[in-house]
C-alpha positions as CSV (number, residue, x, y, z in Angstrom):
1,X,120.8,79.6,67.4
2,X,118.5,77.7,69.7
3,X,120.3,79.1,72.7
4,X,119.8,82.6,71.5
5,X,116.1,82.0,71.1
6,X,116.0,80.6,74.6
7,X,117.7,83.7,76.0
8,X,115.2,85.9,74.1
9,X,112.3,84.0,75.6
10,X,113.7,84.3,79.1
11,X,114.4,88.0,78.5
12,X,110.8,88.5,77.3
13,X,109.4,86.6,80.2
14,X,111.3,88.7,82.7
15,X,110.3,92.0,80.9
16,X,106.7,90.9,81.1
17,X,107.0,90.2,84.8
18,X,108.6,93.6,85.3
19,X,105.8,95.3,83.4
20,X,103.2,93.4,85.5
21,X,104.9,94.3,88.8
22,X,105.2,97.9,87.6
23,X,101.5,98.1,87.0
24,X,100.8,96.5,90.4
25,X,103.1,99.1,92.0
26,X,101.3,101.9,90.3
27,X,98.0,100.6,91.5
28,X,99.3,100.2,95.1
29,X,100.6,103.8,95.0
30,X,97.3,105.1,93.8
31,X,95.5,103.2,96.7
32,X,98.0,104.6,99.2
33,X,97.4,108.1,97.9
34,X,93.7,107.7,98.2
35,X,93.9,106.3,101.7
36,X,96.2,109.1,102.9
37,X,93.7,111.6,101.4
38,X,90.8,110.0,103.2
39,X,92.7,109.9,106.5
40,X,93.6,113.6,106.2
41,X,89.9,114.4,105.6
42,X,88.8,112.3,108.6
43,X,91.5,113.9,110.8
44,X,90.4,117.4,109.6
45,X,86.8,116.6,110.3
46,X,87.6,115.3,113.8
47,X,89.5,118.5,114.5
48,X,86.7,120.7,113.3
49,X,84.2,118.7,115.4
50,X,86.4,119.1,118.4
51,X,86.8,122.9,117.8
52,X,83.0,123.3,117.3
53,X,82.2,121.2,120.4
54,X,84.6,123.3,122.5
55,X,83.8,126.6,120.9
56,X,87.4,127.1,119.9
57,X,89.1,129.0,117.1
58,X,92.0,127.7,115.1
59,X,94.3,130.2,117.0
60,X,93.1,128.8,120.3
61,X,93.8,125.3,119.3
62,X,97.3,126.3,118.1
63,X,98.1,128.1,121.3
64,X,97.2,125.0,123.3
65,X,99.5,122.9,121.2
66,X,102.4,125.3,121.7
């Protein structure tokens, strides 16, 4: 019976580690999403500033990219 208890303790310890890592992963994914959003906002603002500085419309920018 002592062996079974030992297995149960090991199983519980591993399950706790999995839960902890899962929570860490969720946190990292949330940080990644936030950073991607901020980058997109910065990129958009940079594009808008460029368009304004060069008096360009979105269509003009697109035609230059093609």
